[in-house]
C-alpha positions, 0 to 999 in steps of 0.5 A: 197186228196182222188180219189173220191175228185179229181173225184169230182173236176174234174167232178164240173170243166168240169161242170163250162167249160160246163156251160161257153160254154153255156152261151158263145153260147147263147150270140152268138146266142142272137147277130146274131138274135138281128142283123138279127131283126135289118136288117129286121127292117131297110129293111122294114123301108126303103123299099120306099127309093132307097138309104136304109136311107142315108141322107148325100150325094149329090146324094140323095139329088138330088134325092129327088129333081127329086122326088118332081119335077117329077111324076111317069109315070109307073114302069116297071117290075123291079121295076124301075120308070120313071119320068116326069118332071113336073115343072123347079125348078131353074136356 
C-alpha cells in the first residue's frame, strides 16, 4: 500500500465516523423535540384537569363527584376554586 492509499482510507474512516456522529446527534435532537412537543400537547390537553389526565385513583373519582355536585363560587388569584355544595348524593 502506498501512502496515498493509506491517507485515503484514514480520510474515509474519519468521514464515516463524522457521518455516524451526525446521525446519532440528529436522532437525539429529534427524540428530545418530539418528547417536548408531546409534553406540551398533554399539558394543554389536560389543562383543566387537576389530576393531569390520571383516572385510576379514588381521589380523582371523588374530585369528579364533588365537581358534579358543586358549582364554582369564585376563583382566587392562585387559581384555586371554591365550591358550594348544591345537592348531596348518597348517604
